[in-house]
N, C-alpha and C positions, 0 to 999 in steps of 0.2 A: 362600465361601458367605455370610459376613456382608455382604460388599459387595453381593451380589445382592439380599439381603433389604432392605438400606438403599436401594438404587436403586429398587426397586419402591415402598418406603414414600415416599421423597421425590418420586417421580413420581406418587404417588397412584393407582397402577395396581393397584386391588384385585383384579381378575380374575387378572392375572399373578401377584400375590402369593399369592393363594389356591391357584393351581395349583402354584406353587413350594413352598409349605408342605406340600403332600401328599407331596413327594419327600424331605423332611428327616426323618431319624431322631430319636428322642427326645432322646438325649444332645447331639448337635450343636444341636438346637433350643433346649435349655435353655441352652447356652453362648452362643448368639446372642441369646436372649431377655433374659438377665440385665442386660446393659449398656444396654438400650433405655430411652428416657425413658418416663415414666408414660403419656403419650398413645399413644406407639408400641406399648407393651405391650398396651394395650386394643385397638388396631386389629388387631394380629397375633393376639391371643387370640380375638377374635370371628370371625376367618376360618378358625380351625382346625376340623377335624372334631371331633365331640363326644368321641370316645374319646381322640384325641390331646390335646385341650384338657384333659381330665380327668387324663391321665397327667402332663402338664406342670404342672398346678395342684398335684398331689400332691407334686411334686418341689420346689416353691418353699417358702421360709420362710414361717411364719405371717403375718408382717407384710406380705410381698408378696402373700400370698393375700388378706388383708383389703382391701388397696388395689384389687386386681382385682375382688373381690366387690362393692365399692362402685360400680363402673362398670356393674353389671348393673341391670336393672329388678328390682323386688321379686319378680316372678314368675320371672324368669330366675335370680335368686340362689337362690331356694328350690328350683327344679328342679335346679340344679347341685349344691346342698348335699345333696339327696337321693341323688345318684349317687356321692357320695364314699365312700371306704372309712371304716369307723367310727373307726379310730384317727386318720386324717388329720382327720376331722370334729371329733374331740374336741380335737386340738391347735389347730385353728383357733378353736374356741369359747373356748379359754383366753385368746385374744388379743382377743376381741370384747367390747364393752360388754354389760352384763347385759340391757338392753332388746332388743338385736339378737339375743343368744343365745336369749332366750325366744321371740322371733318365729320364728327359724329352727327351733328344736326343735318348735314347734307345727306347722310345715309338714311334718314327717316323718310317714311312715306309722307305725302303732302298733308294728309289729315293729322298724322302724329306730329309733324313739324309745326303745323299751325297751333296745335294744342300746347306743345312745349313752348313755343314762342309767346303764346298768350300768358303763360305763367311767368316766363322770364321777363315779361313786360312790366310786372308789378315790382314795387320796391322790395328790397331784401328785408327780412324779418317782419313781414306783414302777413295777414291771413291770406291775401291773394297769392303770395309766393308759395305758401305752405299747402294750399288747398289741392284737392284732386277734382278733376272735372268728370270723374266716373261716378255718376249717380243716376237714379231713375226718377223721372218726372211723370206725373199723371195729370189728366185734365179732369176738371170738376164734373163735366158732363158724362164721364165714363161710368159704366156699371162696375160693380165689384168683379164680375166674371171677366169683363174686358181688361180691367186693371191687372188681375192675376195672370191673364194670358200674356200681357206685356212684360210683367215681372219674370215669368218663366222664359220668355224669349231673350231678355237682356241680362239675366242673372249672371251668366258666365263672364260677361264683359265688364261688369261693374265691381268696384272695390267693396261696396257694402249694399245690401238690399233690405236691411232691417228697418231703415227709416226711408219713407217715400215722400216726395214733395209734390205739391199740387200747384200748377201754374196755369196762366191763361195763354193765349196765342202768342203773346210777346215775351213769354218766359218770366213775367212778373210773378213773384212768389205770393200765393194766396193762402196756402195752408199746408198742413203736414199730418201724416198718419203713420203708424207703425205697421210692419208686416203682420204682426199678430192681430191688430185691429182689422186688417183687410181679410185675413183668413177666417175670422169668426163672424164676419158680416154676411148677410144674405146676398146671394149672387145677383139679384135684381136691384139691390140698393145702389143709389148714386154716390159717387165719391164725395160730392158736395155735402151730403147728409151725414157722413161719418168722419170727415176730416176735422182737425182742430184748426181754428182760425188764429189762435194765439201761437205765433211762431217766433222763437228767439233766434236771432241771426246776428251776424257781424258783417261789416262791409269789407271790401277787398283791401282798403288802406288801414284797417284796424291793426294795431300792433299785435304781433303774434303771441306775446306773453299775455296780453289782455284777453285775447281770443281764447287762448288755452285755459286760462283761469276761469273764464265764463263757462266753457264747455265742461270743465271739471265740477263747477258749482251746480250746474243744472243736471248733471249726472245722466247724460245721454251718450249714445254711441257716436253720433255725428251731429254736426251743426251746419246749417246752410251759410254760404257766403254770397253776398249780393253786391252788384255794382251800384253806381250812383242813381240809376233808374229803378232800383229795387228788383232787378232781374237776377235770378239765381244763376251763378256762373260756376259754382263749385261747392264742395263740402269739406269741412275740416273734421277729421276723424279722431277718435280718442287716443289712438296710438301716436298720432302726430302731436297731440296735446301733451302727452306724457314726455315725449322726447324734448319738446320745447321747454317744459317746466323743469326738467332735469338740467338742461343746458343753461337756462336763465338763472336757476338757483346757484349753480356753480359759478356763473359769471358774476352774479351779484356778490357772492362770497369773496371773490377775488377783488372786485371793485371796492368792497368795504375795507379790505386789507391793503388797498392801493396797489393791487398786483394784476390789473387787467392785462397790461402789456406783457408782464412777466409770464402770465399763464400762457399767452399765445406763443411767446418766444420759447418757453419750456416745452410746449407741445411740438413745435417745429424741431427743436434740438433733439428731443427724445426720438422723433421720427427718423432723423438722420442717424443717430447712434444705433438704432435698431435695424432700420431698413436701408441705410445708405451704403455706398460702395466702401470697400476697404480703405481707399484713399481718403474719402470723406471722414471716416472714423479716425484714421491716423491723424488728420489735421486737427481734430478736436482733442484727442487723448494724448498724443505723443508729446506736445509741448509741456504738459503738466508732469509727465513722467520724466522728462529731461530736468525739470525743476527738482523733482525728487532725487534724481541721480546726482545733481550738483550738490544738493543739500546733504546727501549721504557722504559725498567726498569731504564736504566741510565738517561733518560730524567726525569723520576720520581724522581730519586735521586737529580738531579739539582733543580727541583721544591721544593723538601723537604728541601734542603739546604737554600733556600730563603723563607722558610715558614713565617718567621717574616716579610719579605717585603710584602707578600700577605696579612698578617693579618693587617699590618699597613696601607697599601693603597690598598683597595679591588679592586679599578678600574684597577690595574695592570693586574689582571686575565682576564679581558675582552678582552685584546688584544693578549693573548697567541695564540688562534686559528689563528688569522690574520697573526702573524709572521710565524707560521708553514705552513699554507696553501699557502701563497704567495711564500715562498721559494720552496715548493713542486711543485707548478705550473711551476715556472721558470726552476727548475731542470728537470721536465718532458719535457718541450719544448726544452731545450738545448740537452738533450740526444737523442730526436727524430730528431732534426736537424742534429746532428752528425752522427747518424746511417744512416739516409736517404741520407745525403750528401756523406757519405762513400760508400754506396751501388751504388749510381748513378755516382760515379767517380768525384764528385765535390770537395771532400776533399782527398788530398794525405797524407798518413801517414808520408812521408818524410818531409812534411812541416807542421807537426802538430802544432808546437809552434806558427806559424803565425795565424792559425785558432783559437787556444786556447786563445791567448791574445785578439783577436778580440771579442771572445765570452765573455771573462771576462769584457771587456769594455762595451759590450751590456748589460750584467747583471747589471753592476754598474750604467749605465745610466737609465735603467728601474727602478732599485731600488731607484735612486735619485728622479725620477718623482713620483713613487708610495709612496715613503717615505715622500716626502714633502706634498702630498695630504693627506695621512693618518695621518701624524703628526699634521697638522693643524686641521683636523677633530677631532682627539683625544683630542687636547688641548681645542677646543671650546666645544666639547661634555661634557668632564669631568671638565672643568674649571681649569685644571692644566697644564699650559704651558710646564713645564719641562717633564711631562709625554708624551706630544706630541713629544718633542725632542727625548726622549728615544725610542719611537715607530718608529720615522723616522730613527734614526741611526740604530736600529736593523733591520729594513726592508732593508735598503741599504746593510748592512753586509750580511743578510741572502740571499738576492737575488743575490748578487755578488758571494757569496760562492756556491750557488746552480747552477748558470750558469757555474762556473768553474768545479764543480763536474760533471755536465751534459756532458761535453766533456772529462774530465780526467778519470772518472771511466770506461766508456765503452772502452776507448783507452787502459787503463792498463789491463782490463780483456781480451781484444783481444790479447794483447801482451803475456799474461800469458796462452793463449789458454783456457780460462774459458768462460762459456756461458754468454755472456753479456745480452742477452735477458731476462734471468731469474734473473740475478744478479745486473744489473745496478740500477734499481729503489729502491730495499731494501737498498743497500749500500748508495746511494745518500740521501735517506730519513733519514737514521740513523745518518749520519754525520751532515747533515744540521739541523736536529731537535735539537740535543744536542748542537751544536755550536750556533745556533740561540737563543735558550732559555738562554744559558749562557751569551751571549753578551747583551741580553735584560735585564736580572736581574742585571748584572753588571752596565749597563747604568742607570737603575732605581735607584740603590743604590747610584751611583755617583751623579746623578742629583736631586734626591729626598731625600737625606740623612737627611735633616732637618725634614722630615715628619715621619721618621721611629722610 
Protein backbone atom coordinates (compact mmCIF):
# COMPACT_ATOMS: atom_id res chain seq x y z
CA UNK A 1 0.00 0.00 0.00
CA UNK A 2 2.80 2.39 0.90
CA UNK A 3 4.44 1.75 -2.47
CA UNK A 4 1.24 2.76 -4.26
CA UNK A 5 1.03 6.00 -2.29
CA UNK A 6 4.67 6.84 -3.02
CA UNK A 7 4.27 6.01 -6.71
CA UNK A 8 1.40 8.48 -7.05
CA UNK A 9 3.34 11.08 -5.08
CA UNK A 10 6.51 10.75 -7.13
CA UNK A 11 4.53 10.77 -10.37
CA UNK A 12 2.75 13.92 -9.17
CA UNK A 13 -0.54 12.23 -10.06
CA UNK A 14 -2.85 14.07 -7.67
CA UNK A 15 -6.11 12.71 -9.07
CA UNK A 16 -5.01 9.09 -8.76
CA UNK A 17 -3.62 9.80 -5.30
CA UNK A 18 -6.87 11.45 -4.20
CA UNK A 19 -8.89 8.46 -5.41
CA UNK A 20 -6.50 6.03 -3.73
CA UNK A 21 -6.67 7.84 -0.38
CA UNK A 22 -10.45 7.41 -0.32
CA UNK A 23 -9.93 3.63 -0.10
CA UNK A 24 -7.40 3.64 2.78
CA UNK A 25 -8.61 3.05 6.33
CA UNK A 26 -7.51 5.31 9.21
CA UNK A 27 -4.87 3.07 10.83
CA UNK A 28 -3.05 2.07 7.58
CA UNK A 29 -3.21 5.73 6.55
CA UNK A 30 -1.50 6.81 9.77
CA UNK A 31 1.19 4.14 9.32
CA UNK A 32 1.88 5.30 5.75
CA UNK A 33 1.69 8.99 6.65
CA UNK A 34 4.20 9.01 9.52
CA UNK A 35 7.43 8.27 7.54
CA UNK A 36 6.65 10.76 4.72
CA UNK A 37 8.69 13.93 4.30
CA UNK A 38 7.21 17.24 5.45
CA UNK A 39 6.27 18.27 1.90
CA UNK A 40 4.75 14.85 1.10
CA UNK A 41 2.66 15.03 4.27
CA UNK A 42 1.23 18.39 3.25
CA UNK A 43 0.31 17.07 -0.22
CA UNK A 44 -1.37 13.93 1.14
CA UNK A 45 -3.17 15.81 3.88
CA UNK A 46 -4.65 18.39 1.53
CA UNK A 47 -6.06 15.62 -0.71
CA UNK A 48 -7.90 13.85 2.10
CA UNK A 49 -11.65 14.28 2.66
CA UNK A 50 -12.29 16.59 5.61
CA UNK A 51 -13.53 13.91 8.01
CA UNK A 52 -10.60 11.60 7.27
CA UNK A 53 -8.12 14.49 7.48
CA UNK A 54 -9.51 15.45 10.89
CA UNK A 55 -9.27 11.86 12.17
CA UNK A 56 -5.68 11.60 10.94
CA UNK A 57 -4.77 14.97 12.44
CA UNK A 58 -6.12 13.98 15.85
CA UNK A 59 -3.99 10.79 15.78
CA UNK A 60 -0.75 12.72 15.22
CA UNK A 61 1.60 13.99 17.90
CA UNK A 62 1.23 17.72 18.75
CA UNK A 63 4.57 18.61 17.13
CA UNK A 64 3.49 16.99 13.86
CA UNK A 65 0.11 18.72 14.15
CA UNK A 66 1.86 22.08 14.52
CA UNK A 67 3.94 21.58 11.37
CA UNK A 68 0.89 20.60 9.36
CA UNK A 69 -1.10 23.55 10.67
CA UNK A 70 1.65 25.90 9.52
CA UNK A 71 1.12 24.72 5.94
CA UNK A 72 -2.48 26.01 5.98
CA UNK A 73 -3.61 29.50 5.11
CA UNK A 74 -4.79 31.43 8.17
CA UNK A 75 -8.40 30.90 7.16
CA UNK A 76 -7.87 27.18 6.56
CA UNK A 77 -6.05 26.73 9.87
CA UNK A 78 -8.83 28.44 11.79
CA UNK A 79 -11.54 26.40 10.10
CA UNK A 80 -9.69 23.17 10.81
CA UNK A 81 -9.02 24.24 14.41
CA UNK A 82 -12.75 24.81 14.95
CA UNK A 83 -13.53 21.24 13.86
CA UNK A 84 -11.14 19.56 16.32
CA UNK A 85 -12.24 17.74 19.44
CA UNK A 86 -11.74 20.02 22.48
CA UNK A 87 -9.13 17.79 24.18
CA UNK A 88 -7.09 17.48 20.96
CA UNK A 89 -7.35 21.24 20.49
CA UNK A 90 -5.99 21.88 23.98
CA UNK A 91 -3.02 19.51 23.51
CA UNK A 92 -2.15 21.34 20.30
CA UNK A 93 -2.42 24.75 21.96
CA UNK A 94 0.06 23.62 24.62
CA UNK A 95 2.67 23.25 21.85
CA UNK A 96 2.02 26.55 20.05
CA UNK A 97 3.49 30.01 20.68
CA UNK A 98 1.29 32.32 22.75
CA UNK A 99 0.61 34.66 19.82
CA UNK A 100 -0.65 31.78 17.65
CA UNK A 101 -2.70 30.36 20.52
CA UNK A 102 -4.45 33.68 21.08
CA UNK A 103 -5.26 34.06 17.39
CA UNK A 104 -6.70 30.54 17.12
CA UNK A 105 -8.77 30.91 20.29
CA UNK A 106 -10.29 34.12 18.95
CA UNK A 107 -11.37 32.25 15.81
CA UNK A 108 -13.55 29.84 17.80
CA UNK A 109 -17.26 30.25 18.29
CA UNK A 110 -18.29 31.45 21.75
CA UNK A 111 -19.37 27.97 22.92
CA UNK A 112 -16.22 26.25 21.57
CA UNK A 113 -14.02 28.95 23.11
CA UNK A 114 -15.70 28.47 26.49
CA UNK A 115 -15.19 24.72 26.29
CA UNK A 116 -11.54 25.10 25.31
CA UNK A 117 -10.85 27.68 28.00
CA UNK A 118 -12.48 25.37 30.55
CA UNK A 119 -9.93 22.65 29.76
CA UNK A 120 -7.05 25.12 29.61
CA UNK A 121 -8.01 26.27 33.09
CA UNK A 122 -6.97 22.96 34.63
CA UNK A 123 -3.39 22.20 35.58
CA UNK A 124 -1.22 20.44 33.01
CA UNK A 125 -0.88 16.67 33.33
CA UNK A 126 -4.17 16.32 35.21
CA UNK A 127 -7.33 14.47 34.26
CA UNK A 128 -9.09 17.83 33.84
CA UNK A 129 -6.65 18.91 31.16
CA UNK A 130 -6.89 15.56 29.38
CA UNK A 131 -10.65 14.95 29.48
CA UNK A 132 -13.16 15.62 26.75
CA UNK A 133 -16.47 17.36 27.52
CA UNK A 134 -18.20 15.42 24.73
CA UNK A 135 -20.34 12.84 26.51
CA UNK A 136 -24.02 12.02 26.96
CA UNK A 137 -25.89 12.39 30.25
CA UNK A 138 -29.29 10.99 31.12
CA UNK A 139 -31.76 11.73 33.90
CA UNK A 140 -32.86 8.92 36.23
CA UNK A 141 -36.52 9.78 35.63
CA UNK A 142 -36.23 9.06 31.88
CA UNK A 143 -37.67 5.96 30.30
CA UNK A 144 -35.47 3.75 28.15
CA UNK A 145 -37.26 4.97 25.02
CA UNK A 146 -36.64 8.61 25.97
CA UNK A 147 -32.98 7.87 26.67
CA UNK A 148 -32.51 6.13 23.31
CA UNK A 149 -34.08 9.09 21.53
CA UNK A 150 -31.58 11.42 23.23
CA UNK A 151 -28.66 9.15 22.32
CA UNK A 152 -29.72 9.09 18.67
CA UNK A 153 -30.06 12.87 18.66
CA UNK A 154 -26.60 13.57 20.16
CA UNK A 155 -24.56 10.61 18.90
CA UNK A 156 -22.87 12.45 16.03
CA UNK A 157 -21.71 15.27 18.30
CA UNK A 158 -20.12 13.14 21.03
CA UNK A 159 -16.77 11.37 21.16
CA UNK A 160 -18.19 8.16 22.61
CA UNK A 161 -21.72 6.90 23.25
CA UNK A 162 -20.92 3.44 24.59
CA UNK A 163 -20.98 4.59 28.22
CA UNK A 164 -23.80 6.83 29.44
CA UNK A 165 -23.87 8.83 32.66
CA UNK A 166 -26.85 9.56 34.87
CA UNK A 167 -27.03 12.92 36.64
CA UNK A 168 -29.48 15.05 38.56
CA UNK A 169 -30.47 18.60 37.71
CA UNK A 170 -27.17 19.98 39.06
CA UNK A 171 -25.10 17.51 36.98
CA UNK A 172 -24.09 15.58 40.09
CA UNK A 173 -23.04 12.08 39.00
CA UNK A 174 -25.55 9.48 40.22
CA UNK A 175 -24.92 6.38 38.12
CA UNK A 176 -23.72 4.83 34.89
CA UNK A 177 -24.92 2.35 32.28
CA UNK A 178 -23.68 1.05 28.96
CA UNK A 179 -25.33 1.47 25.60
CA UNK A 180 -25.79 -2.31 25.47
CA UNK A 181 -27.70 -2.26 28.75
CA UNK A 182 -29.90 0.51 27.39
CA UNK A 183 -30.60 -1.33 24.14
CA UNK A 184 -31.68 -4.60 25.76
CA UNK A 185 -33.88 -2.94 28.40
CA UNK A 186 -37.65 -2.61 27.93
CA UNK A 187 -38.78 0.73 26.55
CA UNK A 188 -40.97 1.63 29.51
CA UNK A 189 -38.32 0.92 32.16
CA UNK A 190 -36.86 3.85 34.09
CA UNK A 191 -33.15 4.65 33.88
CA UNK A 192 -33.05 4.65 37.70
CA UNK A 193 -33.97 0.95 37.64
CA UNK A 194 -31.27 -0.23 35.22
CA UNK A 195 -28.31 2.05 36.02
CA UNK A 196 -25.39 1.04 38.22
CA UNK A 197 -24.89 3.16 41.34
CA UNK A 198 -21.25 2.06 41.69
CA UNK A 199 -19.41 4.58 39.56
CA UNK A 200 -15.62 4.72 39.44
CA UNK A 201 -14.44 8.22 38.65
CA UNK A 202 -11.54 10.63 39.06
CA UNK A 203 -11.50 14.33 39.87
CA UNK A 204 -10.24 17.09 37.62
CA UNK A 205 -7.04 17.51 39.67
CA UNK A 206 -6.12 13.80 39.64
CA UNK A 207 -2.71 13.20 38.09
CA UNK A 208 -3.13 12.03 34.49
CA UNK A 209 -0.91 8.97 34.98
CA UNK A 210 -2.91 7.87 38.03
CA UNK A 211 -6.16 8.38 36.12
CA UNK A 212 -4.85 6.50 33.08
CA UNK A 213 -3.71 3.54 35.18
CA UNK A 214 -7.08 3.38 36.93
CA UNK A 215 -8.91 3.42 33.59
CA UNK A 216 -6.65 0.64 32.36
CA UNK A 217 -7.26 -1.43 35.50
CA UNK A 218 -11.06 -1.22 35.42
CA UNK A 219 -11.02 -2.08 31.71
CA UNK A 220 -13.69 0.31 30.42
CA UNK A 221 -13.87 2.53 27.36
CA UNK A 222 -14.30 5.76 29.29
CA UNK A 223 -14.27 7.04 32.86
CA UNK A 224 -16.06 10.13 34.24
CA UNK A 225 -14.18 13.15 35.56
CA UNK A 226 -15.89 15.20 38.25
CA UNK A 227 -15.23 18.56 39.90
CA UNK A 228 -15.06 19.24 43.65
CA UNK A 229 -18.85 19.20 43.93
CA UNK A 230 -19.03 15.74 42.30
CA UNK A 231 -20.51 17.20 39.12
CA UNK A 232 -19.47 15.43 35.95
CA UNK A 233 -17.51 17.80 33.70
CA UNK A 234 -15.87 15.40 31.26
CA UNK A 235 -14.74 11.88 30.48
CA UNK A 236 -11.34 10.33 30.01
CA UNK A 237 -11.27 7.86 27.12
CA UNK A 238 -9.16 4.75 26.72
CA UNK A 239 -7.19 6.15 23.76
CA UNK A 240 -6.15 9.13 25.91
CA UNK A 241 -5.10 6.73 28.67
CA UNK A 242 -2.91 4.73 26.27
CA UNK A 243 -1.19 7.92 25.07
CA UNK A 244 -0.55 9.00 28.67
CA UNK A 245 0.83 5.63 29.75
CA UNK A 246 3.18 5.49 26.75
CA UNK A 247 4.39 9.03 27.45
CA UNK A 248 4.77 8.50 31.19
CA UNK A 249 6.57 5.17 30.74
CA UNK A 250 9.09 6.82 28.43
CA UNK A 251 9.46 9.76 30.80
CA UNK A 252 9.97 7.46 33.80
CA UNK A 253 12.60 5.53 31.87
CA UNK A 254 14.54 8.72 31.15
CA UNK A 255 14.16 9.87 34.76
CA UNK A 256 15.58 6.58 36.03
CA UNK A 257 18.55 7.11 33.74
CA UNK A 258 18.90 10.74 34.87
CA UNK A 259 18.01 11.91 31.37
CA UNK A 260 14.70 13.77 31.64
CA UNK A 261 16.24 17.03 30.40
CA UNK A 262 18.32 15.19 27.84
CA UNK A 263 15.23 13.56 26.34
CA UNK A 264 13.53 16.93 25.98
CA UNK A 265 16.62 18.53 24.47
CA UNK A 266 17.17 15.62 22.09
CA UNK A 267 13.57 15.84 20.89
CA UNK A 268 13.96 19.56 20.20
CA UNK A 269 17.28 19.06 18.40
CA UNK A 270 15.91 16.19 16.36
CA UNK A 271 13.01 18.39 15.31
CA UNK A 272 15.42 21.14 14.19
CA UNK A 273 17.63 18.70 12.25
CA UNK A 274 14.63 17.19 10.45
CA UNK A 275 12.21 20.08 10.04
CA UNK A 276 14.41 23.16 10.51
CA UNK A 277 15.59 25.57 7.84
CA UNK A 278 18.82 24.93 5.94
CA UNK A 279 20.51 27.65 8.00
CA UNK A 280 19.43 26.04 11.30
CA UNK A 281 20.76 22.67 10.16
CA UNK A 282 24.04 24.25 9.02
CA UNK A 283 24.51 25.83 12.46
CA UNK A 284 24.27 22.42 14.12
CA UNK A 285 26.19 20.24 11.68
CA UNK A 286 28.78 22.46 9.99
CA UNK A 287 30.94 23.20 13.10
CA UNK A 288 31.51 19.49 13.66
CA UNK A 289 32.39 18.96 10.00
CA UNK A 290 34.94 21.76 10.30
CA UNK A 291 36.42 19.86 13.27
CA UNK A 292 36.67 16.78 11.05
CA UNK A 293 38.28 18.84 8.28
CA UNK A 294 40.90 20.22 10.64
CA UNK A 295 41.53 16.74 12.04
CA UNK A 296 41.95 15.39 8.50
CA UNK A 297 44.60 18.03 7.81
CA UNK A 298 46.34 17.15 11.08
CA UNK A 299 46.28 13.47 10.07
CA UNK A 300 47.95 14.58 6.84
CA UNK A 301 50.61 16.35 8.91
CA UNK A 302 51.26 13.09 10.81
CA UNK A 303 51.65 11.18 7.54
CA UNK A 304 53.91 13.92 6.17
CA UNK A 305 56.13 13.70 9.27
CA UNK A 306 56.66 10.00 8.58
CA UNK A 307 57.10 10.41 4.83
CA UNK A 308 60.54 8.82 5.02
CA UNK A 309 59.02 5.75 6.66
CA UNK A 310 56.55 5.38 3.78
CA UNK A 311 59.30 5.84 1.19
CA UNK A 312 61.54 3.26 2.86
CA UNK A 313 58.86 0.61 3.45
CA UNK A 314 56.07 1.13 0.91
CA UNK A 315 54.06 -1.73 2.41
CA UNK A 316 53.36 0.46 5.45
CA UNK A 317 50.87 2.51 3.41
CA UNK A 318 48.78 -0.57 2.60
CA UNK A 319 47.55 -0.86 6.17
CA UNK A 320 46.70 2.79 6.86
CA UNK A 321 43.03 2.38 5.73
CA UNK A 322 42.72 -0.77 7.87
CA UNK A 323 43.90 1.04 11.03
CA UNK A 324 41.54 3.98 10.41
CA UNK A 325 38.48 1.94 9.33
CA UNK A 326 38.56 -0.62 12.14
CA UNK A 327 38.84 2.13 14.73
CA UNK A 328 35.98 3.99 13.04
CA UNK A 329 33.72 0.93 13.10
CA UNK A 330 34.33 0.26 16.78
CA UNK A 331 33.77 3.93 17.64
CA UNK A 332 30.45 3.92 15.80
CA UNK A 333 29.37 0.70 17.51
CA UNK A 334 30.28 2.00 20.97
CA UNK A 335 28.56 5.36 20.58
CA UNK A 336 25.43 3.60 19.26
CA UNK A 337 25.45 1.19 22.22
CA UNK A 338 25.84 4.11 24.64
CA UNK A 339 23.09 6.29 23.17
CA UNK A 340 20.63 3.41 22.78
CA UNK A 341 21.38 2.05 26.27
CA UNK A 342 20.94 5.53 27.71
CA UNK A 343 17.66 6.08 25.88
CA UNK A 344 16.24 2.73 27.03
CA UNK A 345 17.31 3.26 30.63
CA UNK A 346 19.91 0.47 30.57
CA UNK A 347 22.75 2.92 31.32
CA UNK A 348 22.54 5.25 34.31
CA UNK A 349 24.74 8.33 34.15
CA UNK A 350 25.39 8.07 37.89
CA UNK A 351 27.21 4.76 37.22
CA UNK A 352 28.91 5.90 34.01
CA UNK A 353 32.42 4.83 35.11
CA UNK A 354 31.33 1.19 35.46
CA UNK A 355 29.89 1.09 31.94
CA UNK A 356 32.82 3.07 30.53
CA UNK A 357 35.47 0.69 31.92
CA UNK A 358 33.53 -2.31 30.65
CA UNK A 359 33.37 -0.80 27.15
CA UNK A 360 37.13 -0.07 27.23
CA UNK A 361 37.72 -3.74 28.09
CA UNK A 362 35.39 -4.79 25.25
CA UNK A 363 37.30 -2.53 22.83
CA UNK A 364 40.65 -3.95 24.02
CA UNK A 365 39.50 -7.57 23.69
CA UNK A 366 38.07 -6.97 20.22
CA UNK A 367 41.26 -5.14 19.25
CA UNK A 368 43.37 -8.03 20.50
CA UNK A 369 41.44 -10.57 18.41
CA UNK A 370 41.40 -8.43 15.26
CA UNK A 371 44.98 -7.28 15.87
CA UNK A 372 46.34 -10.82 16.07
CA UNK A 373 44.47 -11.91 12.93
CA UNK A 374 45.48 -8.79 10.97
CA UNK A 375 49.07 -8.89 12.23
CA UNK A 376 49.55 -12.50 11.14
CA UNK A 377 47.92 -11.74 7.77
CA UNK A 378 50.15 -8.66 7.24
CA UNK A 379 53.33 -10.56 8.20
CA UNK A 380 52.56 -13.47 5.87
CA UNK A 381 51.33 -11.23 3.03
CA UNK A 382 54.27 -8.83 3.01
CA UNK A 383 56.88 -11.22 4.38
CA UNK A 384 57.85 -8.71 7.09
CA UNK A 385 57.07 -10.14 10.56
CA UNK A 386 57.72 -6.88 12.42
CA UNK A 387 55.29 -5.03 10.13
CA UNK A 388 52.63 -7.53 11.24
CA UNK A 389 53.47 -6.78 14.89
CA UNK A 390 53.18 -3.02 14.22
CA UNK A 391 49.80 -3.51 12.52
CA UNK A 392 48.56 -5.67 15.42
CA UNK A 393 49.71 -3.23 18.11
CA UNK A 394 48.17 -0.28 16.24
CA UNK A 395 44.83 -2.04 15.84
CA UNK A 396 44.67 -2.93 19.52
CA UNK A 397 45.40 0.68 20.44
CA UNK A 398 43.07 2.23 17.82
CA UNK A 399 40.13 -0.03 18.66
CA UNK A 400 40.53 0.37 22.42
CA UNK A 401 40.71 4.15 22.05
CA UNK A 402 37.71 4.21 19.70
CA UNK A 403 35.61 2.16 22.16
CA UNK A 404 36.54 4.52 24.98
CA UNK A 405 35.71 7.58 22.88
CA UNK A 406 32.41 6.00 21.77
CA UNK A 407 31.19 6.19 25.38
CA UNK A 408 33.14 9.23 26.59
CA UNK A 409 32.42 11.74 23.81
CA UNK A 410 28.58 11.53 23.80
CA UNK A 411 28.64 11.52 27.62
CA UNK A 412 30.70 14.72 27.74
CA UNK A 413 28.58 16.38 25.02
CA UNK A 414 25.39 15.57 26.95
CA UNK A 415 26.90 17.00 30.13
CA UNK A 416 27.85 20.17 28.22
CA UNK A 417 24.35 20.31 26.67
CA UNK A 418 25.77 20.02 23.14
CA UNK A 419 24.05 18.05 20.39
CA UNK A 420 25.68 14.62 20.65
CA UNK A 421 23.83 13.28 17.58
CA UNK A 422 25.65 15.70 15.28
CA UNK A 423 28.90 15.95 17.26
CA UNK A 424 29.88 12.49 18.48
CA UNK A 425 30.97 10.87 15.19
CA UNK A 426 33.14 13.78 13.93
CA UNK A 427 34.92 14.16 17.26
CA UNK A 428 35.46 10.41 17.72
CA UNK A 429 36.74 10.06 14.15
CA UNK A 430 39.09 13.04 14.48
CA UNK A 431 40.77 11.93 17.71
CA UNK A 432 40.92 8.27 16.75
CA UNK A 433 42.42 8.88 13.26
CA UNK A 434 45.20 11.17 14.47
CA UNK A 435 46.09 8.98 17.46
CA UNK A 436 45.82 5.72 15.48
CA UNK A 437 48.08 6.94 12.70
CA UNK A 438 50.60 8.30 15.18
CA UNK A 439 50.90 5.04 17.12
CA UNK A 440 51.09 3.08 13.85
CA UNK A 441 54.01 5.08 12.51
CA UNK A 442 55.76 5.11 15.89
CA UNK A 443 55.40 1.31 16.07
CA UNK A 444 56.71 0.90 12.52
CA UNK A 445 59.71 3.14 13.24
CA UNK A 446 60.47 1.27 16.48
CA UNK A 447 60.14 -2.21 15.01
CA UNK A 448 61.39 -1.63 11.47
CA UNK A 449 64.08 0.94 12.18
CA UNK A 450 66.72 -1.23 10.50
CA UNK A 451 64.82 -0.99 7.19
CA UNK A 452 64.42 2.82 7.21
